[in-house]
C-alpha positions as CSV (number, residue, x, y, z in Angstrom):
1,M,72.4,121.4,-7.5
2,F,74.6,122.8,-10.3
3,R,71.5,123.4,-12.5
4,S,70.3,126.3,-10.3
5,L,71.9,129.7,-10.4
6,S,72.9,129.5,-6.8
7,G,74.5,126.1,-7.5
8,K,76.4,127.5,-10.5
9,L,77.5,130.5,-8.5
10,T,78.6,128.3,-5.6
11,G,80.5,126.0,-7.9
12,S,82.3,128.8,-9.7
13,S,83.1,130.6,-6.4
14,V,84.4,127.5,-4.8
15,A,86.5,126.7,-7.8
16,I,88.0,130.1,-7.7
17,F,88.4,129.9,-4.0
18,V,90.1,126.5,-4.3
19,V,92.5,127.8,-6.9
20,I,93.4,130.8,-4.7
21,I,93.9,128.6,-1.6
22,V,96.0,126.1,-3.5
23,V,98.2,128.8,-5.0
24,I,98.6,130.6,-1.6
25,S,99.3,127.2,0.1
26,F,101.9,126.3,-2.6
27,F,103.8,129.6,-2.2
28,N,103.4,129.4,1.6
29,F,104.8,125.9,1.6
30,Q,107.7,126.9,-0.6
31,K,108.4,129.8,1.8
32,N,108.1,127.6,4.8
33,K,110.3,125.0,3.2
34,G,113.0,127.6,2.7
35,D,112.5,128.9,6.2
36,I,112.7,125.4,7.7
37,I,115.9,124.7,5.8
38,D,117.4,128.1,6.9
39,L,116.2,127.4,10.5
40,Y,117.6,123.9,10.7
41,Q,120.9,125.0,9.1
42,G,121.0,127.8,11.6
43,I,120.5,125.3,14.4
44,Q,123.4,123.2,13.0
45,K,125.6,126.2,12.7
46,Q,124.8,127.3,16.3
47,T,125.5,123.8,17.5
48,L,128.8,123.9,15.6
49,E,129.7,127.2,17.1
50,S,128.9,126.1,20.7
51,A,130.9,122.9,20.3
52,Y,133.7,124.7,18.6
53,R,133.9,127.2,21.4
54,S,133.9,124.5,24.1
55,I,136.8,122.7,22.5
56,F,138.7,125.8,21.7
57,I,138.5,126.9,25.3
58,T,140.0,123.6,26.4
59,M,142.6,123.1,23.7
60,G,143.3,126.7,22.8
61,D,142.7,129.4,25.4
62,E,142.8,127.3,28.5
63,A,145.7,125.1,27.5
64,Q,147.8,127.9,26.1
65,H,147.1,130.0,29.2
66,H,148.2,127.2,31.5
67,L,151.3,126.5,29.5
68,K,152.4,130.1,29.4
69,I,152.1,130.2,33.2
70,L,154.0,127.0,33.5
71,A,156.8,128.2,31.1
72,K,157.0,131.5,33.0
73,N,157.3,129.8,36.3
74,L,159.7,127.1,35.2
75,V,162.3,129.4,33.7
76,K,162.4,131.2,37.1
77,V,163.5,128.0,38.8
78,D,167.0,126.5,38.7
79,K,167.1,123.6,36.2
80,N,168.5,121.3,38.8
81,D,165.8,122.1,41.4
82,I,163.8,119.1,40.4
83,V,161.5,119.1,43.4
84,Q,160.4,122.7,42.8
85,Q,159.8,121.9,39.2
86,R,157.7,118.9,40.0
87,A,155.6,121.0,42.5
88,I,155.0,123.5,39.7
89,L,154.0,120.8,37.2
90,D,151.8,119.0,39.8
91,T,150.0,122.3,40.5
92,A,149.3,122.7,36.8
93,A,148.2,119.0,36.5
94,S,145.8,119.4,39.4
95,L,144.0,122.4,37.8
96,V,142.1,120.5,35.2
97,K,143.4,117.0,35.9
98,Y,146.0,116.8,33.1
99,P,147.1,113.1,33.1
100,L,150.8,114.0,32.5
101,V,152.9,117.1,32.5
102,V,156.3,116.9,31.0
103,V,159.4,119.1,30.7
104,V,162.3,118.3,28.3
105,Y,165.5,120.3,28.3
106,E,167.3,121.1,25.1
107,D,171.0,121.0,26.3
108,D,171.0,117.5,27.7
109,G,167.6,116.0,27.0
110,K,166.8,115.5,30.7
111,T,163.2,115.0,31.4
112,I,160.6,115.4,34.2
113,L,157.4,113.4,33.9
114,Q,154.9,114.4,36.4
115,Y,151.7,112.3,36.5
116,Y,148.5,113.5,38.1
117,D,147.5,111.8,41.3
118,E,143.9,112.3,42.4
119,N,145.0,111.6,46.0
120,G,147.6,114.3,45.9
121,I,151.4,114.0,46.2
122,K,153.2,114.7,49.5
123,H,156.7,114.1,48.5
124,F,158.2,114.8,45.0
125,S,161.1,112.8,43.6
126,P,164.4,114.8,43.4
127,N,165.5,112.7,40.4
128,W,165.2,113.1,36.7
129,D,162.8,110.6,35.0
130,N,164.1,107.6,33.1
131,T,162.8,107.6,29.5
132,D,164.2,104.1,28.7
133,G,166.8,105.5,26.5
134,I,164.4,107.5,24.4
135,D,165.5,111.0,23.6
136,L,162.3,113.0,23.7
137,R,164.0,115.8,21.8
138,T,163.6,113.7,18.7
139,R,159.8,113.5,19.1
140,A,157.7,115.2,16.5
141,W,156.0,117.4,19.1
142,Y,159.3,118.6,20.5
143,V,160.8,119.3,17.1
144,E,157.8,121.2,15.8
145,T,157.5,123.3,18.9
146,K,161.2,124.2,18.7
147,Q,160.9,125.0,15.0
148,K,157.9,127.1,15.3
149,G,158.9,128.8,18.5
150,A,155.3,128.5,19.7
151,G,153.0,126.1,21.3
152,I,151.3,123.3,19.2
153,I,148.5,120.7,19.6
154,T,149.5,117.3,18.5
155,P,147.4,114.7,16.6
156,V,145.5,112.4,18.9
157,Y,147.1,109.2,20.0
158,V,145.9,106.2,22.0
159,S,147.9,105.2,25.1
160,A,149.4,101.8,24.6
161,A,150.4,101.0,28.2
162,G,150.3,102.2,31.8
163,K,147.6,103.7,33.9
164,Y,145.8,105.3,30.9
165,K,146.1,102.4,28.4
166,G,143.4,102.5,25.7
167,Q,142.6,106.2,26.4
168,S,143.0,108.9,23.7
169,F,145.1,112.0,24.3
170,S,146.5,115.0,22.6
171,T,149.6,116.9,23.8
172,A,149.7,120.7,24.1
173,T,153.2,122.2,24.2
174,M,154.9,125.5,24.8
175,P,158.6,126.4,24.3
176,L,160.8,127.3,27.3
177,V,162.7,130.5,26.5
178,K,165.1,132.0,29.1
179,N,166.9,135.3,28.4
180,G,165.8,135.0,24.7
181,K,167.3,131.5,24.3
182,F,165.3,128.3,23.7
183,I,166.1,125.9,26.6
184,G,163.4,123.2,26.2
185,V,159.7,122.4,25.9
186,V,156.9,122.0,28.5
187,G,153.7,120.2,27.6
188,F,150.9,118.2,29.0
189,D,148.5,115.5,27.8
190,I,144.8,116.4,27.5
191,S,142.3,113.6,27.5
192,V,139.8,113.8,24.5
193,D,137.6,110.9,25.6
194,G,135.2,113.2,27.4
195,F,134.4,115.6,24.6
196,Q,131.3,113.7,23.5
197,D,129.9,114.2,27.0
198,R,130.1,117.9,26.5
199,F,128.3,117.7,23.2
200,V,125.2,116.1,24.7
201,S,124.0,119.5,25.9
202,F,124.1,120.8,22.4
203,M,121.7,118.2,21.0
204,N,118.1,119.2,20.1
205,S,114.9,117.5,19.3
206,E,114.5,119.3,15.9
207,L,117.5,117.4,14.6
208,P,117.6,114.0,16.4
209,S,120.3,112.6,14.1
210,T,122.7,115.4,15.0
211,N,126.3,114.1,15.4
212,I,129.3,116.2,16.4
213,F,132.8,114.8,15.7
214,L,136.4,115.9,15.7
215,T,139.3,115.2,13.4
216,D,142.9,115.9,14.3
217,S,145.6,117.6,12.2
218,D,146.1,114.4,10.3
219,G,142.4,114.3,9.3
220,K,141.6,111.3,11.5
221,I,138.4,111.1,13.4
222,F,139.2,110.7,17.1
223,S,135.9,111.7,18.8
224,Y,132.5,110.3,17.6
225,K,129.1,109.8,19.2
226,E,128.9,106.0,18.5
227,E,131.5,103.8,20.3
228,G,133.6,101.7,18.0
229,F,133.3,104.2,15.1
230,V,136.8,105.7,15.4
231,G,139.2,103.8,13.2
232,S,136.5,101.8,11.4
233,P,135.9,101.6,7.6
234,A,132.9,103.8,8.1
235,A,135.1,106.5,9.7
236,K,137.5,106.2,6.8
237,Q,134.7,107.1,4.2
238,V,133.8,110.2,6.3
239,E,137.4,111.2,6.7
240,D,138.0,110.9,2.9
241,V,134.9,113.1,2.2
242,L,136.0,115.8,4.6
243,A,139.6,115.7,3.4
244,D,138.4,116.2,-0.1
245,V,136.2,119.2,0.8
246,L,139.0,120.8,2.9
247,H,141.4,120.3,0.0
248,K,139.1,121.8,-2.6
249,D,137.6,124.7,-0.6
250,H,140.6,125.8,1.4
251,L,138.2,127.4,3.9
252,E,138.2,127.6,7.6
253,D,134.5,126.7,7.7
254,G,131.9,125.5,5.2
255,I,129.3,122.8,4.3
256,V,129.9,119.2,3.5
257,D,127.2,117.2,1.7
258,Y,127.7,113.5,1.4
259,D,126.1,110.0,1.3
260,F,127.0,107.8,4.3
261,I,126.8,104.1,3.7
262,T,126.0,102.2,6.9
263,E,127.2,98.7,7.7
264,D,123.9,97.2,6.6
265,G,124.2,98.9,3.2
266,K,121.7,101.7,3.9
267,V,122.5,105.0,2.3
268,L,122.0,108.1,4.5
269,D,122.0,111.5,2.9
270,K,124.0,113.7,5.2
271,I,124.6,117.5,5.5
272,G,127.3,118.8,7.7
273,F,128.9,122.1,8.7
274,Y,132.6,122.2,9.6
275,K,135.0,124.6,11.2
276,S,138.8,124.3,11.5
277,F,140.8,125.2,14.6
278,P,144.0,127.2,14.3
279,F,145.9,124.2,15.7
280,G,144.8,121.9,12.8
281,W,141.8,120.1,14.2
282,T,138.4,120.3,12.5
283,I,135.0,120.0,14.2
284,V,132.0,118.9,12.2
285,T,128.3,118.7,13.0
286,T,126.1,116.5,10.8
287,A,122.5,115.6,10.5
288,N,120.4,113.4,8.2
289,K,118.5,115.3,5.6
290,T,115.5,113.2,6.5
291,D,115.3,115.5,9.6
292,Y,114.7,118.3,7.2
293,T,112.4,116.5,4.9
294,E,110.3,115.0,7.7
295,T,109.6,118.5,9.1
296,I,109.0,119.8,5.6
297,N,106.6,116.9,4.9
298,A,104.8,117.5,8.2
299,N,104.5,121.1,7.4
300,L,103.1,120.1,3.9
301,I,100.5,117.8,5.6
302,Q,99.5,120.6,8.0
303,T,99.2,123.0,5.0
304,I,97.1,120.5,3.1
305,I,94.9,119.9,6.1
306,L,94.5,123.6,6.8
307,A,93.8,124.3,3.1
308,T,91.2,121.5,3.0
309,I,89.5,122.8,6.2
310,M,89.5,126.3,4.7
311,I,88.1,125.1,1.4
312,I,85.3,123.2,3.2
313,I,84.4,126.1,5.4
314,G,84.7,128.5,2.5
315,A,82.5,126.3,0.3
316,V,79.8,126.1,3.0
317,V,79.9,129.9,3.7
318,I,79.9,130.6,-0.1
319,F,77.0,128.2,-0.6
320,F,74.8,129.9,2.1
321,I,75.8,133.4,0.9
322,N,74.9,132.6,-2.7
323,R,71.8,130.9,-1.5
324,Y,70.8,134.0,0.4
325,L,71.7,136.3,-2.4
326,A,69.9,134.1,-5.0
327,S,66.7,133.7,-3.0
328,P,65.2,136.9,-4.4
329,I,65.9,135.6,-7.9
330,N,63.8,132.5,-7.0
331,S,61.0,134.8,-5.8
332,I,61.3,136.8,-9.0
333,K,61.2,133.5,-11.0
334,T,58.0,132.5,-9.2
335,L,56.5,136.0,-9.8
336,L,57.3,135.9,-13.5
337,I,55.8,132.4,-14.0
338,A,52.6,133.6,-12.3
339,F,52.6,136.7,-14.3
340,F,53.0,134.8,-17.6
341,K,50.2,132.6,-16.6
342,Y,48.1,135.7,-16.0
343,L,49.1,137.1,-19.4
344,N,48.3,133.8,-21.1
345,H,44.9,133.7,-19.3
346,E,45.8,130.6,-17.4
347,S,45.1,132.5,-14.3
348,K,42.4,135.2,-13.8
349,V,44.2,136.8,-10.8
350,A,47.3,138.9,-11.2
351,P,50.2,137.9,-8.9
352,K,50.8,139.9,-5.8
353,P,53.7,142.4,-5.9
354,L,57.1,141.1,-4.7
355,I,58.3,143.0,-1.6
356,L,62.1,143.2,-1.5
357,K,64.0,145.4,0.9
358,S,67.3,145.3,-1.1
359,H,68.3,148.3,-3.2
360,D,70.7,146.4,-5.4
361,E,70.2,145.4,-9.1
362,I,67.8,142.6,-8.0
363,G,65.8,145.0,-5.9
364,V,65.6,147.4,-8.8
365,M,64.6,144.6,-11.2
366,A,61.9,143.4,-8.8
367,Q,60.5,147.0,-8.5
368,A,60.4,147.3,-12.3
369,I,58.6,143.9,-12.6
370,N,56.1,145.0,-9.9
371,E,55.4,148.3,-11.7
372,N,55.0,146.5,-15.0
373,I,52.7,143.9,-13.5
374,K,50.5,146.7,-12.1
375,R,50.4,148.5,-15.4
376,T,49.6,145.3,-17.3
377,E,46.9,144.5,-14.8
378,E,45.4,147.9,-15.2
379,G,45.7,147.7,-19.0
380,L,44.1,144.2,-19.1
381,Q,41.3,145.5,-16.9
382,K,40.7,148.4,-19.3
383,D,40.9,146.0,-22.2
384,A,38.4,143.7,-20.5
385,K,36.0,146.6,-19.9
386,T,36.4,147.7,-23.5
387,I,35.7,144.2,-24.8
388,E,32.7,143.9,-22.4
389,Q,31.3,147.2,-23.7
390,S,32.0,146.2,-27.3
391,A,29.9,143.1,-26.7
392,H,27.2,145.2,-25.1
393,T,27.3,147.6,-28.1
394,A,27.2,144.8,-30.6
395,K,24.1,143.5,-28.8
396,E,22.4,146.9,-28.9
397,V,23.2,147.1,-32.6
398,E,21.6,143.7,-33.0
399,E,18.6,145.1,-31.3
400,G,18.5,148.0,-33.8
401,N,20.2,150.8,-32.0
402,L,22.8,152.2,-34.4
403,K,23.5,155.1,-32.1
404,A,25.3,152.8,-29.7
405,R,29.1,153.4,-29.4
406,I,32.1,151.9,-27.6
407,E,33.1,154.6,-25.1
408,E,35.8,152.7,-23.0
409,S,39.4,153.4,-23.9
410,P,41.4,150.2,-24.0
411,H,45.1,149.9,-23.0
412,N,46.0,147.7,-25.9
413,P,46.8,149.8,-29.0
414,Q,45.3,147.1,-31.4
415,L,42.1,147.1,-29.3
416,K,42.0,150.9,-29.5
417,E,42.4,150.7,-33.3
418,L,39.6,148.1,-33.4
419,K,37.4,150.3,-31.3
420,D,38.0,153.3,-33.6
421,V,37.2,151.1,-36.6
422,L,34.0,149.7,-35.1
423,N,32.8,153.2,-34.0
424,H,33.6,154.6,-37.4
425,M,31.6,151.7,-39.0
426,L,28.7,152.5,-36.7
427,D,28.9,156.2,-37.6
428,T,28.7,155.2,-41.3
429,L,25.8,152.8,-40.7
430,E,24.0,155.5,-38.7
431,H,24.6,158.0,-41.5
432,K,23.6,155.7,-44.3
433,I,20.8,153.8,-42.6
434,G,19.7,155.6,-39.5
435,S,19.8,155.5,-35.8
436,D,17.0,152.9,-35.2
437,T,16.5,150.0,-37.5
438,N,13.5,149.0,-35.5
439,E,11.8,152.2,-36.5
440,I,12.6,151.6,-40.1
441,A,11.3,148.0,-39.8
442,R,8.1,149.3,-38.2
443,V,7.5,151.7,-41.2
444,F,8.3,149.0,-43.7
445,D,5.9,146.7,-41.9
446,S,3.1,149.4,-42.2
447,Y,3.9,149.8,-45.9
448,T,3.5,146.0,-46.5
449,R,0.1,146.4,-44.9
450,L,-0.6,149.2,-47.4
451,D,-0.6,151.7,-44.6
452,F,1.4,154.5,-45.7
453,S,0.2,156.9,-43.1
454,T,3.2,156.5,-40.9
455,Q,6.8,157.6,-41.2
456,V,10.2,157.3,-39.5
457,A,10.5,159.7,-36.7
458,N,13.5,162.0,-36.6
459,A,14.8,160.6,-39.8
460,Q,18.5,161.4,-40.3
461,G,20.0,158.4,-41.9
462,R,19.8,158.0,-45.6
463,V,17.6,155.0,-45.5
464,E,15.3,156.7,-43.0
465,V,15.0,159.8,-45.2
466,V,14.4,157.7,-48.3
467,T,11.8,155.7,-46.5
468,N,10.0,158.8,-45.4
469,T,10.3,160.3,-48.9
470,L,9.0,157.0,-50.4
471,G,6.0,157.1,-48.0
472,E,5.4,160.7,-48.8
473,E,5.4,160.1,-52.5
474,I,3.1,157.1,-52.2
475,R,0.7,159.1,-50.0
476,K,0.7,161.8,-52.6
477,M,0.1,159.3,-55.4
478,L,-2.7,157.7,-53.5
479,K,-4.2,161.1,-52.7
480,T,-4.1,162.0,-56.5
481,S,-5.6,158.6,-57.3
482,L,-8.3,159.3,-54.7
483,D,-9.0,162.7,-56.0
484,F,-9.2,161.3,-59.5
485,A,-11.6,158.6,-58.4
486,N,-13.8,161.0,-56.6
487,S,-13.8,163.2,-59.7
488,L,-14.9,160.3,-61.8
489,N,-17.7,159.5,-59.4
490,N,-18.9,163.0,-59.5
491,Q,-19.1,163.0,-63.2
């Protein structure tokens, strides 16, 4: 295949085509790779923003709004009107099912603990709640709220007893200020166990390993997709990595890139995006880098398959195009071989002209070959006629006709020169000998028979003239001898 011109053209074209496709595919893959990374990071960032907003609404906007209303309503009520205060606290607890709403007063540490009851409360206790001798004014959340003069969100804790034993909570607080004076703190517990249920709607099929988790102001993970992860050694390694990043970068949001070692010793290359809340919590969304690479590899395979298909289709198309374009060359090759056979007298018939409709270089070349074949054929025909006439002339010369000449004009310059030489030679022979050697031979034959009465008719050649002169002289000599003999007889 590759010995023919079409095969070489096809091979060269396909090679160039393959290089072009490979280069284009490579750069396209690199671009797609970057686009996929940007896309997936964008998905993670969007997931982070959605989850962040969901938590911030609960722990920030919503909680602070409820606490401000609580504080505003409480300072309007007489401190000793416990029933009215409990009604206010119960109304707040019922809004979003806060497990516990608490009020602690600064002057005497008296406390109201109002628990949420899903069945509703018909009668409220008129008594202060017993805290078992614990002064809640010494609690960190109370002290910090008092010092800051603003609401806070506490680190997450696990309830150790009671109705909510084993459940995780965070406390949101707000200072009570009456007539510009700090008089206590109001707060309520917020359950954090249901946060992961919210995050389910943020998951997507593109990043199946996506995980959203939360750390509190102490840097401890308190909400994670897998049960049993919180407080485990695996959680500790993630907490350490995140703490290190937060300590180095000092940014509210950023990227965390780390290796996570599973319980069975498997190392997972993770990439995460984090964002810190104003109240000290941090939310993180992570995914395995294999989610990225699997998509990139799938894209690479698709690119290779597409490139292979394009190369195969391109090779077939190029093959047939080259074959179509090279077909006139094959016809020209056949024509030239037949023409050379004709020139070398291997064939007596000139090849028929090649008819091509194309007007490109091949068409012009075919037209030039056709014209040259026609001229060569006509020239060879002229040469053949000249040679034929030369043979006829030579035969006439053999028969004694020195007036015979080669009249045909050959196409071949060498034959023309040979014709001129032969005709000049015949002119010379005619001039030196005569026009008819048969006539001269006839006269010589008569002379050999001692018949000198004849002569060469129309003698022009030198030999003819000399022959006639010789005959004339012999006749004169014989006549003189005859006259002399007659004279002797008469005497």
